[in-house]
C-alpha positions, -999 to 999 in steps of 0.1 A, spaced: -238 43 -258 -201 44 -265 -187 24 -294 -165 0 -273 -194 -9 -250 -218 -13 -280 -193 -37 -295 -190 -57 -263 -228 -60 -261 -230 -71 -297 -205 -98 -290 -227 -109 -260 -257 -111 -283 -237 -132 -308 -230 -157 -281 -267 -166 -280 -265 -173 -317 -233 -192 -314 -249 -215 -289 -265 -239 -313 -300 -253 -305 -285 -288 -303 -260 -277 -276 -287 -260 -256 -310 -290 -260 -282 -313 -247 -277 -291 -217 -314 -291 -209 -315 -329 -213 -286 -332 -189 -302 -310 -163 -335 -329 -166 -318 -363 -163 -299 -352 -132 -332 -339 -116 -349 -372 -124 -320 -392 -109 -322 -371 -78 -359 -378 -74 -354 -415 -79 -325 -415 -54 -346 -398 -28 -374 -424 -33 -349 -453 -28 -354 -466 -63 -321 -454 -78 -286 -449 -64 -266 -424 -84 -228 -423 -80 -213 -391 -66 -214 -366 -94 -206 -334 -76 -170 -340 -84 -177 -340 -122 -157 -315 -142 -135 -306 -112 -105 -321 -130 -110 -293 -156 -102 -266 -131 -70 -249 -141 -55 -229 -112 -27 -216 -134 -53 -195 -154 -68 -180 -123 -61 -144 -114 -83 -126 -88 -63 -94 -85 -83 -75 -110 -116 -57 -108 -146 -81 -105 -164 -71 -136 -181 -92 -164 -159 -94 -194 -189 -91 -217 -215 -68 -201 -190 -48 -180 -214 -53 -150 -202 -57 -114 -234 -74 -102 -235 -112 -96 -201 -119 -113 -188 -154 -116 -153 -166 -125 -148 -195 -148 -124 -218 -130 -112 -233 -163 -101 -202 -182 -102 -175 -155 -126 -151 -173 -153 -132 -155 -190 -135 -165 -223 -123 -151 -250 -145 -138 -257 -182 -142 -292 -183 -156 -302 -197 -190 -298 -162 -206 -266 -153 -187 -231 -149 -202 -217 -176 -179 -244 -200 -192 -235 -194 -229 -198 -196 -221 -203 -230 -205 -220 -243 -236 -198 -227 -262 -164 -234 -246 -173 -266 -227 -162 -249 -194 -184 -260 -166 -171 -249 -132 -178 -213 -120 -174 -196 -86 -194 -166 -74 -169 -140 -64 -191 -126 -37 -206 -157 -20 -177 -180 -30 -202 -207 -39 -192 -230 -68 -216 -241 -94 -215 -265 -125 -231 -250 -156 -252 -255 -176 -266 -281 -151 -267 -253 -125 -260 -272 -93 -238 -263 -64 -206 -281 -57 -193 -285 -22 -158 -300 -24 -129 -294 0 -105 -294 -29 -118 -260 -39 -110 -244 -5 -76 -232 -17 -92 -212 -45 -117 -196 -20 -88 -187 3 -69 -170 -25 -100 -149 -34 -106 -139 2 -78 -148 26 -87 -149 63 -64 -148 93 -69 -159 129 -54 -138 158 -29 -166 164 -18 -165 128 -14 -127 129 7 -129 161 31 -153 144 37 -132 113 68 -115 128 81 -147 142 80 -170 112 105 -168 83 92 -200 66 91 -196 28 61 -207 7 59 -219 -29 35 -209 -57 20 -231 -83 52 -229 -104 74 -239 -74 88 -205 -70 97 -196 -34 85 -165 -17 83 -151 18 47 -141 28 45 -104 33 75 -98 10 60 -102 -24 63 -80 -54 36 -57 -67 30 -53 -105 39 -20 -120 8 -12 -141 21 22 -154 34 49 -131 22 33 -98 56 26 -83 49 54 -57 17 36 -47 35 2 -44 61 15 -19 35 31 3 15 -2 4 47 -21 12 55 3 40 20 1 56 20 -37 52 49 -38 77 36 -15 104 22 -41 128 -8 -21 142 -20 -11 107 -13 -45 92 -29 -65 121 -60 -43 121 -66 -47 84 -59 -85 85 -84 -91 113 -110 -64 104 -145 -79 109 -174 -74 85 -151 -61 58 -180 -59 34 -194 -31 56 -163 -10 53 -156 17 27 -143 6 -7 -109 20 0 -106 0 33 -119 -31 15 -93 -28 -13 -64 -21 10 -73 -48 34 -78 -73 6 -44 -65 -9 -26 -68 24 -43 -101 31 -31 -115 -2 4 -102 4 6 -121 37 -12 -152 24 11 -183 25 -6 -202 -3 -6 -179 -33 -10 -193 -68 17 -168 -80 45 -151 -61 34 -116 -71 3 -95 -69 -14 -68 -89 -26 -38 -69 -50 -29 -98 -82 -27 -76 -66 -5 -50 -50 18 -76 -84 23 -92 -100 31 -59 -73 56 -50 -78 73 -83 -115 75 -77 -115 85 -40 -88 112 -45 -107 126 -75 -77 118 -98 -52 136 -76 -32 103 -77 -32 82 -108 -12 61 -133 -5 85 -161 21 107 -143 46 98 -117 34 108 -82 49 118 -48 50 89 -24 49 111 7 18 130 -6 1 97 -11 11 84 23 -3 115 42 -35 114 21 -40 77 27 -33 79 65 -59 107 69 -84 90 47 -80 57 66 -84 75 99 -118 88 88 -129 56 72 -120 36 103 -142 58 125 -116 83 136 -123 118 149 -102 147 161 -98 131 195 -65 114 203 -63 76 199 -97 76 181 -84 53 153 -55 28 148 -38 54 126 -37 80 155 -27 53 180 3 43 158 15 76 144 1 106 163 26 126 184 25 161 199 46 191 192 48 226 206 52 254 180 64 288 189 62 317 164 70 354 163 71 380 135 106 386 123 104 423 130 97 415 167 127 393 172 159 405 188 180 428 165 211 412 149 244 429 141 249 408 110 225 391 87 243 358 92 237 358 129 211 333 142 176 346 149 166 350 186 131 354 197 121 382 222 101 364 248 91 397 265 70 408 235 33 398 233 37 388 196 51 354 207 25 327 201 27 291 214 5 265 199 2 228 208 -3 206 178 -6 170 168 14 154 140 15 122 120 48 129 101 80 149 108 94 168 78 132 173 77 148 201 57 180 193 38 208 218 36 206 239 3 220 222 -27 255 237 -33 258 258 -64 295 250 -69 317 220 -61 338 225 -30 375 223 -35 378 201 -5 357 175 -22 380 172 -53 403 143 -55 439 144 -68 427 142 -104 406 173 -99 373 153 -101 346 157 -75 348 127 -51 318 132 -30 284 148 -27 270 167 3 263 146 34 243 152 66 235 131 96 199 123 104 205 134 140 215 169 128 182 172 108 162 162 138 176 191 158 148 212 141 125 197 168 147 202 199 129 234 210 159 257 205 166 257 167 149 287 152 141 290 115 126 317 93 95 310 72 72 334 55 82 364 76 80 345 109 105 330 132 96 295 143 108 268 166 94 234 174 96 213 205 86 176 205 65 169 236 52 134 229 66 107 207 43 81 190 50 44 188 59 48 151 76 79 137 74 88 100 102 110 88 100 128 55 132 141 39 122 170 18 143 163 -14 121 179 -41 116 216 -46 88 223 -71 84 254 -92 60 263 -120 79 246 -147 104 223 -130 112 199 -102 146 199 -86 160 172 -64 185 177 -36 211 149 -38 224 153 -3 231 120 13 215 114 47 235 92 71 217 73 98 220 42 120 193 16 116 190 9 153 187 28 186 183 63 172 177 85 203 146 104 194 140 107 232 167 133 234 145 157 215 120 157 244 120 188 267 142 187 298 119 209 319 95 189 341 65 211 332 68 202 295 82 168 297 59 139 287 57 106 305 82 91 281 118 86 290 144 108 273 164 76 266 136 64 242 152 49 211 138 38 178 147 12 151 142 16 114 116 -8 99 112 6 64 130 31 42 114 45 10 140 57 -14 140 76 -48 164 68 -76 169 90 -106 167 127 -114 137 149 -121 130 163 -155 119 198 -167 81 202 -171 68 205 -206 33 218 -213 22 210 -178 -4 230 -159 10 252 -132 -17 241 -109 -5 205 -108 12 197 -75 28 165 -88 64 166 -101 72 151 -134 98 127 -123 107 110 -156 136 85 -156 131 80 -119 117 53 -96 107 45 -61 119 15 -41 117 4 -5 139 -14 20 119 -34 45 131 -52 77 119 -87 87 120 -92 124 118 -130 123 152 -135 105 166 -99 112 172 -95 74 166 -66 51 148 -69 17 149 -45 -12 115 -44 -30 112 -26 -64 78 -34 -79 81 -71 -88 117 -74 -77 123 -87 -42 158 -95 -30 176 -100 3 203 -74 8 230 -65 33 221 -36 57 249 -15 43 231 -13 9 202 7 24 223 38 22 230 35 -16 197 51 -26 184 86 -17 162 82 14 128 99 11 105 85 38 114 65 68 93 47 94 108 41 128 95 18 155 99 25 192 119 -3 209 90 -11 233 63 -6 206 60 -43 197 73 -58 229 60 -93 235 52 -100 199 86 -108 186 
């Protein structure tokens, strides 16, 4: 047995000694007296005043924090865990030899709640308390939503107050930064504002039968949207631990991670956990994000000859080496222009200082999927044609290039409108390839994950690691609230209302766009 765990068990054994025989005897006498009074009351010989409310005035909601793993603070067991509603600590069991029992005697703390059944007991008397004044605590532990409440989330902009009187907007609450989990926080915030994903997790029935990952994510989203929190911020500790375990430590807290890598892994894992298959629309993930694309490839040596190396590549459709493949996608990757090696003279001001960094329009980057733009990759010429657009489009701006020892960031600024981006113009014009969607289909931006800071050289890092060491850097997210048509900047615990123009001040990394008719009727 490891030394830390042995020490904790020794402390548990000491609690038995600390509970003096007199204290234990008084507790037993109290239990026996209450049992006798109950018998006399049932026989009509004795009327006892209502005592179920005893000790409820000792409940201290300011000490309660249910964001962390439900594990006994003494035995480290996850079975039959109770929370002391006076000090907030977790203990196992409620029997006479349990840690909760000794805690009630030693510390004179008497009210405990079972974190699984949500039943409240008074110890050491060991009787259940049914009091409506405790419903707010049960709701914080396990928030529940009705379909009507979920439908109103994007319509209401009413603020709530925590125990300290701090105002917060449900759904727009900060997440604690435990260590290097800012990349996890922004992904959670992004998914919490995609209506189909959010609504499914908020209304998911029989959540105890779901996988641990679905339980942790659904529980976190339910607390984020809960209008009666005890504190206006939440710790994603349980979800982070489950991601670390489920991904086999591919994602963790010790090193900064890649938000896009986590997002793609999480979407595919949720798709499987929610009963998805390879079939289209087999899960809420596919129904929200899955689109279709036509990929055409040809070896470079079979393409049409070019007079100059700079000339654009043209495929030779008459050769049999042309391959056409219909594929599904959840995300669209956008390649930035190469980072310039030298400053352009045209970008220098009158003092000789560089006045601007490279800029590119989002519409220009999207031309990669118009069916005519050909690129070269690994000895092949490729072109992509969007054939079906999903309700929600995830765009990934490829900013980081990773090598064996370093990570480089492309600082190019991406310019984009936040409303009515014409993704429909990328659909094919020929009737045989065109989908049922209108070419005038437009999308609005609902969230924008950005990255601030610069990457740092790797030092003593394994070459097999696919995660960039992004020291002195940070992820943040801009989220749109439909009810008040305002934008909010969320950076871990910091939540602030901003002007839409400020969205472009950070380096955009992942964007989620919503089709204009995707949520029609719900706003």
